[in-house]
Each structure stands twice: as structure tokens, then as C-alpha cells.
C-alpha positions in Angstrom: -0.1 -0.3 0.1 1.0 3.4 -1.0 0.3 6.9 0.1 -1.5 9.4 -1.8 1.1 11.3 -2.5 2.8 8.8 -4.1 0.2 7.1 -5.8 -1.0 11.1 -7.3 3.1 10.8 -8.3 3.0 7.6 -10.1 -0.1 8.2 -12.1 0.9 11.8 -13.3 4.5 10.0 -14.3 2.2 8.3 -16.7 0.3 10.7 -18.4 1.3 12.4 -21.7 -0.2 16.0 -22.9 -2.6 15.1 -25.7 -2.3 15.9 -29.5 -2.6 19.3 -30.7 -5.8 19.9 -32.9 -7.1 22.6 -34.9 -10.5 23.8 -33.1 -12.5 26.4 -34.1 -13.3 29.3 -31.0 -17.0 28.0 -31.0 -15.5 24.8 -29.7 -12.4 26.1 -27.5 -14.1 27.1 -24.4 -12.3 25.4 -21.7 -9.5 23.8 -24.0 -5.8 24.6 -23.6 -4.0 26.6 -26.5 -1.0 24.4 -28.3 0.0 27.3 -30.1 1.4 31.3 -29.6 -0.9 33.5 -30.5 0.5 37.0 -32.6 -2.0 39.7 -33.2 -2.9 40.8 -36.8 -3.5 44.2 -35.7 -2.7 47.0 -33.6 -5.4 47.5 -31.0 -6.9 50.2 -30.8 -6.4 49.9 -34.7 -7.0 53.9 -35.1 -6.9 56.8 -32.4 -10.3 56.6 -30.9 -12.8 58.0 -28.1 -13.3 56.9 -25.0 -16.1 58.8 -24.2 -19.3 60.4 -25.7 -18.6 64.0 -26.1 -16.6 66.3 -28.6 -13.3 65.9 -30.4 -11.2 68.8 -30.5 -7.8 70.5 -29.5 -7.0 70.8 -26.2 -4.8 74.0 -26.8 -8.4 75.6 -27.8 -9.8 75.2 -24.4 -7.6 76.6 -22.0 -9.5 79.7 -21.5 -12.5 77.7 -21.5 -15.3 78.1 -21.0 -14.9 78.5 -24.6 -17.7 78.1 -27.7 -16.8 75.9 -30.8 -18.1 75.8 -33.9 -19.4 71.9 -34.3 -18.2 70.9 -38.1 -19.4 67.1 -38.1 -20.9 64.2 -36.1 -18.5 60.8 -35.9 -21.0 57.7 -34.7 -18.8 54.6 -34.0 -17.9 52.4 -37.3 -17.6 55.3 -39.2 -14.0 56.9 -40.1 -14.3 60.7 -40.5 -12.6 62.4 -43.9 -12.6 65.9 -42.4 -10.0 68.1 -40.0 -10.9 69.8 -37.2 -9.3 73.0 -36.7 -8.4 74.8 -33.5 -11.7 76.9 -33.2 -13.7 74.0 -34.2 -15.1 70.4 -32.7 -16.8 67.2 -33.9 -19.6 65.3 -31.8 -18.1 61.8 -31.4 -19.7 58.9 -30.1 -17.5 56.2 -27.7 -15.5 54.3 -29.7 -15.4 56.1 -32.9 -12.3 57.6 -34.4 -10.8 60.9 -34.2 -10.8 63.2 -37.1 -7.2 64.6 -38.0 -6.4 67.7 -36.4 -8.1 66.4 -33.0 -5.8 65.4 -29.7 -8.8 65.0 -27.1 -12.0 64.6 -26.2 -14.3 66.7 -23.9 -16.9 64.2 -22.0 -20.5 65.6 -23.4 -21.6 66.2 -19.5 -18.9 69.2 -19.4 -20.5 70.6 -22.4 -23.7 72.7 -23.7 -25.0 72.6 -27.4 -25.2 76.0 -28.4 -26.5 77.8 -32.0 -26.0 77.5 -35.1 -24.2 74.6 -35.2 -21.6 75.2 -32.0 -20.8 74.1 -28.8 -19.8 75.4 -25.2 -16.9 73.6 -24.0 -17.2 74.0 -20.0 -13.7 72.9 -18.7 -10.3 72.8 -20.1 -8.9 69.3 -21.7 -5.3 68.0 -21.5 -4.0 66.8 -25.2 -5.3 63.2 -25.5 -7.3 63.1 -22.6 -10.8 60.6 -23.5 -8.7 59.0 -26.2 -7.3 55.4 -26.4 -4.4 55.6 -28.9 -3.6 53.3 -32.0 -1.8 50.5 -30.6 -2.0 50.8 -26.6 -3.5 47.9 -25.9 -1.0 45.9 -28.5 0.6 46.2 -31.3 0.5 43.7 -34.7 3.1 40.8 -34.2 3.1 41.1 -30.5 1.9 37.6 -29.0 -0.5 38.4 -26.9 -1.1 34.8 -25.5 1.2 31.4 -24.9 1.3 27.8 -25.7 -0.5 26.3 -22.3 -3.2 29.9 -21.9 -6.5 28.2 -21.0 -9.3 29.2 -23.1 -12.0 31.3 -20.8 -14.4 33.7 -22.3 -12.0 36.5 -21.6 -9.1 34.8 -24.0 -11.9 33.9 -26.2 -13.0 38.0 -26.8 -9.2 38.3 -27.4 -8.8 35.3 -29.8 -11.8 37.2 -31.7 -10.1 40.6 -31.4 -7.0 39.2 -33.0 -9.1 37.5 -35.8 -8.5 34.2 -35.4 -11.4 31.5 -36.3 -9.3 28.5 -35.1 -6.5 27.7 -32.8 -4.5 25.1 -31.8 -5.5 23.2 -29.0 -4.5 20.1 -27.2 -7.1 17.5 -27.4 -9.3 16.0 -24.8 -8.6 12.4 -23.8 -11.3 9.9 -24.5 -12.6 8.5 -21.0 -14.3 5.6 -21.1 -16.4 4.7 -17.6 -17.2 0.8 -17.0 -19.2 -0.1 -14.3 -18.8 -3.8 -13.0 -20.9 -5.7 -10.4 -23.7 -8.2 -10.4 -25.9 -6.1 -7.6 -26.4 -3.5 -10.1 -29.0 -2.2 -11.9 -30.3 0.3 -14.2 -31.8 3.5 -12.1 -35.1 2.8 -14.2 -35.3 -0.2 -12.2 -36.5 -1.0 -8.8 -33.8 -3.0 -6.7 -34.6 -6.8 -6.1 -33.4 -7.9 -2.7 -29.4 -7.8 -2.6 -29.4 -5.3 -5.5 -28.6 -1.3 -5.6 -28.9 1.2 -8.4 -26.1 2.1 -10.5 -24.9 5.4 -8.8 -21.5 5.1 -9.7 -21.6 5.3 -13.6 -23.5 8.6 -13.5 -21.5 10.1 -10.8 -18.0 9.5 -12.7 -19.6 10.2 -16.1 -20.6 13.6 -13.9 -17.0 14.1 -12.8 -15.4 13.3 -16.4 -18.0 15.9 -18.3 -17.2 18.3 -15.4 -13.4 18.2 -16.5 -14.3 19.3 -20.3 -14.0 16.0 -21.8 -16.8 13.8 -23.1 -16.8 10.6 -21.4 -17.8 7.5 -23.0 -20.4 5.3 -21.0 -19.4 1.6 -21.4 -22.4 0.4 -19.3 -22.8 -2.3 -16.4 -20.9 -5.5 -16.8 -21.6 -8.8 -14.8 -19.1 -10.2 -12.7 -18.5 -12.7 -15.4 -15.1 -13.3 -16.5 -15.6 -13.4 -20.2 -17.6 -10.9 -20.2 -16.0 -8.3 -18.1 -12.7 -9.7 -20.5 -14.4 -8.4 -23.2 -15.8 -5.2 -22.2 -11.9 -4.3 -20.5 -10.3 -5.2 -23.9 -13.0 -2.9 -25.7 -12.5 -0.2 -22.7 -8.9 0.0 -23.5 -9.6 1.2 -26.8 -9.7 4.9 -24.8 -7.1 6.9 -24.1 -8.1 6.6 -20.2 -10.1 3.6 -18.7 -11.8 4.1 -15.5 -13.4 0.9 -14.2 -15.6 1.0 -10.9 -15.9 -2.2 -8.9 -14.1 -5.8 -8.4 -10.8 -4.0 -7.2 -10.6 -5.6 -3.8 -10.1 -9.0 -1.9 -13.1 -10.6 -2.7 -13.9 -13.6 -4.5 -15.5 -12.4 -7.4 -13.0 -9.1 -7.8 -11.4 -10.2 -10.8 -10.5 -6.9 -12.7 -6.8 -6.3 -12.1 -6.3 -10.3 -12.7 -8.3 -9.6 -16.1 -6.6 -6.4 -16.9 -2.8 -8.0 -16.4 -4.4 -11.1 -18.7 -5.3 -8.1 -21.5 -1.7 -6.6 -21.4 -1.9 -4.2 -18.7 1.1 -3.3 -16.5 -0.1 -2.8 -12.9 1.6 0.1 -11.2 -0.1 0.5 -7.5 -3.2 -1.5 -5.9 -3.4 -0.2 -2.8 -3.6 3.3 -1.8 -3.3 4.7 1.8 -6.6 6.5 1.9 -10.2 6.6 3.4 -12.0 5.7 1.6 -11.0 4.3 -1.6 -7.9 1.8 -0.2 -8.9 -0.5 -3.2 -7.3 1.7 -5.6 -5.9 0.1 -8.9 -3.3 2.1 -11.8 -1.9 0.8 -14.6 -1.2 1.1 -18.2 -2.4 -0.9 -21.0 0.1 0.3 -24.4 -1.0 4.1 -24.4 -4.0 3.5 -22.2 -4.0 4.8 -18.7 -6.1 2.5 -16.4 -7.9 3.1 -13.3 -9.9 0.7 -11.3 -11.7 2.5 -8.6 -13.3 0.9 -5.7 -17.1 -0.7 -5.9 -18.8 2.3 -3.1 -20.0 5.4 -4.4 -18.1 7.4 -2.3 -14.9 6.0 -2.2 -14.9 5.7 -6.5 -15.8 10.0 -6.3 -13.1 10.4 -3.9 -10.3 8.7 -5.5 -11.2 10.2 -8.8 -11.3 13.5 -7.5 -7.6 13.3 -5.4 -5.8 10.9 -8.3 -7.9 11.2 -11.6 -8.6 14.3 -12.1 -5.2 15.7 -11.9 -4.3 13.1 -14.7 -6.8 14.4 -16.8 -5.9 17.9 -16.5 -2.2 17.0 -17.4 -3.3 14.9 -20.1 -5.4 18.2 -21.5 -2.4 20.4 -21.4 -3.3 22.4 -18.1 0.4 23.7 -16.8 -2.1 23.7 -13.5 -3.2 20.6 -12.8 -3.0 19.9 -9.0 -6.1 20.1 -6.6 -7.0 23.1 -4.7 -6.3 22.6 -1.5 -6.7 25.9 1.6 -6.0 25.9 5.2 -9.6 26.2 6.6 -10.8 26.3 10.9 -13.4 23.5 11.9 -16.7 24.6 13.0 -17.3 21.5 15.1 -14.9 19.0 17.0 -14.9 15.9 14.9 -13.3 12.1 15.1 -11.2 10.2 12.5 -10.2 6.9 14.0 -8.2 5.5 10.9 -4.5 4.6 10.1 -5.3 6.4 6.6 -5.1 9.4 5.6 -8.8 10.2 5.4 -11.1 12.0 3.5 -14.4 13.4 4.9 -17.0 15.4 3.3 -17.0 18.5 5.0 -18.9 22.2 4.0 -16.3 25.0 3.7 -17.5 28.7 3.2 -15.7 31.8 4.0 -16.3 34.6 6.4 -14.1 37.8 7.2 -11.7 36.5 4.4 -11.0 33.4 5.9 -12.3 29.6 4.9 -14.3 27.5 7.5 -15.6 24.2 7.3 -18.3 22.4 8.9 -17.5 18.2 8.7 -20.6 16.4 7.5 -21.8 13.4 9.5 -21.4 10.5 7.1 -21.8 6.7 7.8 -19.5 5.6 5.4 -18.2 5.4 2.0 -21.7 4.2 0.9 -23.3 7.3 2.1 -24.4 9.2 -1.0 -26.6 11.6 0.6 -24.1 12.8 3.2 -21.6 13.1 0.5 -23.7 15.3 -2.0 -24.5 18.0 1.3 -20.7 18.5 1.2 -18.6 20.8 -1.1 -15.0 19.8 0.1 -12.6 17.3 1.7 -11.6 17.7 5.0 -8.2 15.7 5.0 -7.5 14.1 8.3 -4.0 12.8 8.4 -3.5 9.2 9.7 -3.1 8.2 13.2 -4.7 11.5 15.0 -8.4 10.4 16.5 -10.2 14.0 17.5 -9.7 17.3 15.9 -11.3 20.1 17.8 -13.4 23.1 16.7 -10.7 26.1 16.0 -8.4 23.7 14.7 -6.9 24.3 11.5 -6.5 21.6 8.9 -6.4 20.8 5.0 -9.2 21.1 3.0 -9.7 20.2 -0.6 -11.8 22.3 -2.3 -14.3 20.3 -5.0 -16.5 22.1 -8.1 -19.7 22.3 -5.8 -17.8 25.1 -3.6 -17.1 27.2 -6.5 -20.9 26.9 -8.0 -22.1 27.5 -4.3 -25.0 26.8 -2.6 -26.9 28.7 -0.3 -28.9 26.0 1.0 -25.9 24.7 3.0 -24.8 27.8 4.5 -26.7 26.9 7.6 -23.9 23.8 8.2 -21.0 26.8 8.9 -21.4 29.5 11.4 -18.5 31.9 12.2 -16.1 30.8 14.8 -15.9 33.4 17.6 
């Protein structure tokens, strides 16, 4: 049995960044750039007004208030073909290009329209005031994004600005999800005695999709060696194969044996983690294989702690480790285990500091407790009890960032 840190290190060492693929801008959100991006234009592409107002020569306003002749109106998207002289001004809209001769803009709030195409400028302006100069944001051929940049909404806007309809991104790995066990039935069926509904498959598919990857559902397979072997070999066509169930020490836990027969090299087969000790990791050719426990909370926990960082590395992320923070406990709890314990908790922020409330759980099958949590409270091994106010490491899940006001009553500020 190896430590959690060693398991993560071994799995990450086998992960390789996917190949670069040409991706349309509409499909690029959530991906990682596999090329440097150069601008094809100056930005702004011309001197433009940053205010609704009047374009003019700053020197003409030195003795303000002053009345100037209005020689035209410039809406956004129209380039002016006239010149503004010292005694003149042009009405201009935000984002519109400055006319020749103008060097500044006075905002409309500090002007009064006059008679016979004139305007009174109430306050003086400095040269360049309320003007966005050509190229002040970026210059043509400047590198605006580097390989490894995450493509979120703001990056999409920048890519569109520099005219990139397509970009090279790292491909998302294909992840197959296989659920094993004679006791499992589909969620549409009412379980007979000795049966349970398949919750693992849906949870793992959701966790993979949440990473930004389209998961490949491989269905439920019984513990029959022939059927299970056939499904495993089909699953090995993916970049990553997740198998839940069949990895413990029972008579019908056949996954590890069948993986070996299919040509897989097993790199670890037990991790010092609770829940999730019977976690298997191996490799068959270029396919990474994770054998996850059959209990739903155990499978989900091992995915978050070990599998998700691997998937993020394969997607090209430069930072793929899970986010951990130090948080103060709002209640006393016990953790009687020799393993590194990942307990469900509800984290929040009060007065700029993280606090966390442990969520009472009946164990690795308690999906109710897990669904009411947004983080893992990480309890070190060999320590039985933790007191209110004590600080522990907390691993935030995506649920924390999405928020859920209905759970906020679990956490109260510490005095």
C-alpha cells in the first residue's frame, strides 16, 4: 500500500499531454492553447474616443469656457474624412475614430450645445484626454497568448479580437467509464433484494464531463469473467479507462487479474486513503487504467484526489493539482483510522478566512452525506480527534465554486 502523494505522483508520471488539434473558436472554450498567438492588428486600430463628447484640439480649451464650431458628427464604425481646426469640434461617440487635427475629447457632460452648429466647452482638457491611442493595448505581431493558456470567456474575446477563427488546442482524452457488479441495476428499475441502483456510473460520467471531457459510457457488466474481459478490452481503446468495482480482495473481484491478462502493467493496487484503499492504477500501451472501488463515495473520492489531476495534465493544463486551503473547523469530529482520511465537509468564507464544517457520514456508501458536501476535510492518519477552531487542509471541489446557499446553515462563524 502506497501513500496518497506517491499514488498521485506515479499516475501523473504516466500521463502525457494529448496531441494538438485544430479547433474552431466556438468549440475552444475550456481547452488549452497549443500554440502562441500573435496579433494581426494594432489594438485599438486607430486613435478613438473613450467617451461620448466632442473631439477637439486641447489648446483651444485653455481659456474655457469657450465656444467652438461643430463641423460634423462621428458615430462608431464610421471613419471621418474631415479635419478639426483650432476653433472647431466634432461630436463623437464612444469608440469612434478621432478626426484629423483633434487630439482630445471633452465628455458631453461638460459641454452645452449652442446655436447654429456650435458647442460651449465648460472645462479645459489636456492633450490625449479621453482618447485611446492606436496600439496602446497591443501592437500588430505582438504575442498576446502563449502555449498553455487556458481558453475562458476573456481569452475567447481576445482571440476574436485578433481574428482567430481557429486555434490549435490540446485534444481532450477519450475516457471510458465501465461499471462492474452483479448487484447493480439501472436506475430505471426498482432494486430486488440484494440489488442496488447504479450510482457510480452517473457520478463518474458527471465528474469526467465536469473536467471538460466527453465521457464514453461503457455500461454495466456482470462479474462473469468472459463478459468482463470483453468489456475491458473494448475499454482499452480509450485514452483512459475508469473501472469501478471488482478491485478488492473478494472471490468475485476479478478486474486486476483480467487487466493483467489483457496486457496491462499494474503500477499500484492499494492506496493509504480513506475511503478508497482498493484503488488500482495501470497502463496498457498508451491507455491509462484506473480501477476504482465499488462503493460510490470511495470511487468519487479517488477520482477527485488522483484521477482528475491526471486528466487535467493530459488536457495540457500547466496547473493540474487540486486546490487545497487551510480552514478552521466549526465543530469537533473524530477520525479513527491509520489512513489519510478524506471526509465530506462544507466549506465557506467568513471575514476573508476559510472555515469548514464536517458533514456527518455513515461511511463510503453514504451518498446523501456526500451530496451535501462541497469539499474534503483531510485528516492526517493516527490522529483520533480534532477540535473546533483547529486548522486542517481542505480540498475544495467544484461544488464550492458553484455555491449552494441552502447549505450555508451548516457553517457558522467562529467566535
